[in-house]
C-alpha positions in Angstrom: 30.2 -39.1 -1.7 29.9 -35.4 -1.0 26.5 -34.1 0.2 25.6 -30.7 -1.1 24.4 -28.4 1.7 22.0 -25.5 1.0 23.4 -22.0 1.0 23.4 -20.2 4.3 19.9 -19.0 5.1 18.2 -21.2 2.5 16.9 -23.7 5.1 15.5 -20.9 7.2 13.8 -19.4 4.1 12.1 -22.8 3.4 10.8 -22.9 7.0 9.3 -19.4 6.7 5.6 -19.2 6.7 4.8 -16.5 4.2 1.8 -15.5 6.3 3.9 -15.4 9.5 4.0 -11.9 11.0 3.7 -12.7 14.7 5.7 -10.2 16.8 5.7 -7.6 14.0 4.2 -4.1 14.3 2.6 -2.8 11.1 1.4 0.7 10.2 -1.3 1.1 7.6 -2.4 4.5 6.3 -5.8 4.9 4.6 -6.9 2.0 6.8 -10.7 2.8 6.8 -11.0 2.5 3.0 -11.9 -0.5 0.9 -8.3 -1.7 0.2 -6.9 -0.3 3.5 -9.4 -2.2 5.7 -8.6 -5.4 3.7 -4.9 -4.9 4.3 -5.5 -4.3 8.0 -7.5 -7.5 8.2 -5.0 -9.6 6.3 -1.9 -8.4 8.3 -3.8 -8.9 11.6 -4.8 -12.4 10.5 -1.1 -13.1 9.9 -0.4 -12.2 13.5 0.9 -8.6 13.2 0.0 -5.9 15.7 -1.6 -3.4 13.3 -1.8 0.4 13.9 -4.7 1.6 11.6 -4.3 5.2 10.5 -6.9 7.2 8.7 -8.1 10.8 8.4 -11.6 9.6 9.3 -11.2 8.9 13.0 -14.7 7.5 13.5 -14.5 4.9 10.7 -11.0 3.8 11.6 -12.0 3.5 15.3 -14.9 1.3 14.3 -12.6 -0.9 12.2 -10.2 -1.4 15.1 -13.1 -2.3 17.4 -14.4 -4.9 15.0 -10.9 -6.4 14.6 -10.4 -6.5 18.4 -13.7 -8.3 18.8 -12.5 -10.9 16.3 -9.4 -11.4 18.5 -6.9 -9.4 16.5 -4.4 -6.8 17.7 -5.5 -3.6 15.9 -5.5 -0.1 17.3 -6.6 3.1 15.7 -5.2 6.6 15.3 -6.6 9.5 13.4 -4.0 10.9 10.9 -3.9 13.4 8.2 -1.0 12.3 6.0 -0.7 15.8 4.5 0.4 17.2 7.8 4.1 16.4 8.3 4.1 17.6 12.0 1.0 15.4 12.8 2.6 12.5 11.1 5.7 12.7 13.2 3.7 13.1 16.4 1.3 10.2 15.7 4.1 7.8 14.6 6.0 8.7 17.8 3.0 8.1 20.0 2.3 4.8 18.2 5.9 3.6 18.7 5.8 4.5 22.4 2.5 2.5 22.8 3.3 -0.5 20.5 7.0 -0.4 19.8 8.7 0.6 16.6 7.1 -0.4 13.3 8.5 -3.3 11.3 6.1 -2.7 8.4 4.7 0.3 6.8 1.9 0.1 4.2 0.7 3.2 2.4 -2.9 3.0 1.2 -4.2 6.5 1.7 -5.2 8.1 -1.5 -7.8 10.1 -3.3 -9.1 10.1 -6.9 -10.7 13.0 -8.8 -12.2 12.4 -12.2 -11.7 15.5 -14.5 -10.2 16.6 -17.8 -7.0 18.6 -17.5 -8.7 21.6 -19.1 -11.3 21.7 -16.2 -9.0 20.5 -13.4 -8.7 23.1 -10.7 -5.4 24.0 -9.0 -6.9 23.1 -5.7 -7.9 19.6 -6.8 -4.4 19.1 -8.4 -2.7 20.1 -5.2 -5.0 18.1 -2.9 -4.4 15.0 -5.0 -0.6 15.3 -4.8 -0.8 16.3 -1.1 -2.4 13.0 -0.2 -1.2 10.6 -2.8 2.5 11.8 -3.0 3.3 14.2 -0.1 1.6 11.8 2.3 3.8 8.9 1.1 6.9 11.1 1.7 5.8 12.3 5.1 5.0 8.9 6.5 7.9 7.1 4.8 10.4 9.6 6.2 9.1 9.3 9.7 8.9 5.5 9.7 12.3 5.0 7.9 14.4 6.7 10.6 13.9 4.1 13.3 14.0 1.3 10.7 17.5 2.6 9.7 18.6 2.5 13.3 17.5 -1.1 13.7 18.6 -2.0 10.1 15.3 -3.8 9.5 11.9 -3.1 8.0 9.7 -3.2 5.0 7.7 -0.5 3.2 4.9 -1.2 0.8 3.2 1.6 -1.2 -0.1 0.9 -2.8 -0.3 3.0 -6.0 -2.2 2.1 -9.2 -1.6 0.7 -12.7 -2.6 4.2 -13.8 1.0 5.1 -12.7 2.2 3.1 -15.7 -0.3 3.9 -18.5 -2.0 7.2 -19.5 -5.7 7.5 -18.5 -8.3 9.9 -19.8 -9.7 12.3 -17.1 -7.3 10.9 -14.5 -4.2 13.1 -15.1 -3.8 14.2 -11.5 -4.4 10.7 -10.0 -2.1 9.0 -12.5 0.7 11.6 -12.1 0.6 11.5 -8.3 0.7 7.7 -8.3 3.6 7.7 -10.7 5.4 10.1 -8.4 4.7 7.9 -5.4 6.0 4.9 -7.3 9.3 6.4 -8.3 9.7 7.9 -4.8 9.3 4.4 -3.3 11.9 3.0 -5.6 14.4 5.7 -4.8 13.7 5.2 -1.1 14.3 1.5 -1.6 17.7 2.2 -3.2 18.7 4.4 -0.3 17.5 2.0 2.3 18.8 -1.3 0.8 22.2 -1.0 2.6 20.3 -1.1 5.9 18.4 -4.3 5.0 15.1 -2.4 4.5 12.9 -3.3 1.5 10.6 -0.9 -0.3 8.1 -2.2 -2.9 5.0 -1.1 -4.7 1.6 -2.9 -5.2 -0.2 -1.4 -8.3 -3.8 -2.5 -8.4 -6.0 -2.1 -11.5 -9.8 -1.7 -11.2 -10.8 -2.9 -7.7 -14.3 -3.4 -6.3 -14.3 -0.4 -4.0 -16.3 2.9 -3.7 -13.4 4.7 -5.5 -14.1 2.6 -8.6 -17.6 3.9 -8.8 -16.5 7.4 -7.9 -14.5 7.4 -11.1 -17.6 6.7 -13.1 -16.8 3.1 -13.8 -18.9 0.0 -13.3 -17.2 -3.4 -12.9 -18.7 -4.5 -16.2 -17.2 -1.5 -18.1 -13.8 -2.1 -16.4 -13.8 -5.7 -17.5 -14.9 -5.0 -21.1 -12.8 -1.9 -21.5 -13.7 1.6 -22.8 -12.4 1.9 -26.4 -13.3 5.5 -26.8 -11.0 6.3 -23.8 -8.2 4.0 -25.1 -8.8 1.9 -22.0 -8.1 -1.9 -22.3 -10.3 -4.5 -20.6 -9.2 -7.1 -18.1 -7.9 -10.3 -19.7 -8.8 -12.4 -16.6 -12.4 -11.3 -17.0 -12.9 -10.0 -13.5 -11.9 -7.0 -11.4 -10.0 -7.4 -8.2 -11.5 -7.7 -4.7 -9.7 -5.7 -2.0 -8.6 -9.0 -0.6 -6.6 -9.7 -3.8 -4.6 -6.5 -3.2 -4.2 -7.2 0.5 -2.7 -10.7 -0.4 -0.1 -9.0 -2.6 0.7 -6.5 0.2 1.1 -9.4 2.7 3.5 -11.1 0.4 5.7 -8.0 0.0 5.5 -7.3 3.7 6.4 -10.8 4.7 9.7 -12.9 4.9 8.5 -14.7 1.8 9.7 -11.7 -0.3 12.9 -11.2 1.6 15.0 -10.8 -1.6 12.6 -8.5 -3.4 12.9 -4.7 -3.3 12.1 -1.7 -5.6 9.6 -4.0 -7.4 6.2 -3.0 -8.7 3.7 -5.9 -8.4 0.7 -5.4 -10.7 -2.6 -6.7 -9.4 -4.8 -5.9 -12.4 -5.8 -9.1 -14.1 -3.4 -8.4 -16.9 -5.0 -5.1 -17.9 -1.7 -3.2 -18.3 -0.3 -5.8 -20.7 3.2 -5.2 -19.3 5.9 -7.0 -17.3 
């Protein structure tokens, strides 16, 4: 009788704890925000040494101090992702202090609520500078050492607005769509080096940004017909922890055969695959 053996690597995959990131170094941009701080917490709980990056140095420093008090490995660096020179310098300093990054998670982003007719050039450019240029700057700097080591994973947090039109969110939606396609192109280029690049696309999430957009959780769930906005089939909006759990999956060995994928975390609001 012949005993079938699992394919090479299958047994190792079964033994992998999807939340096992001990010994990994993770960079998180936009770390002081609602989703960003949840991502930092989740990766740190999984055992990663997390470098929290944010333009607000005071808030991200406070976040790191709280995490350290809870026994996690979290350090903070102030970073303006729109400044390519600063990005290169901060990532180099972080690598010298903690070692090269195994994981990069982009969360930094801004949202401006305006019709196109009233949208200023300054607002348009600032939105793209953070939401799109920032992803390019940090990805480029982080990818180079990953290529040398032939290992790494990049997760970009965008939005389901990258996939469907939104009233009064043209700059935000367009910038997130650009970041989504950039990440997929990057994933195609880096796949031969064993580096995975994926996207997490949240829908309405219970953060200050949701209210900044003039939306209440109730209206997000019910939908806004006059704006051609669907509601949420699951009947709830996401918590930041829901988004962080999706990031953890794509950053972990549990998704080792997944790249260039967009994982929607929107309760079914986009009605798409």
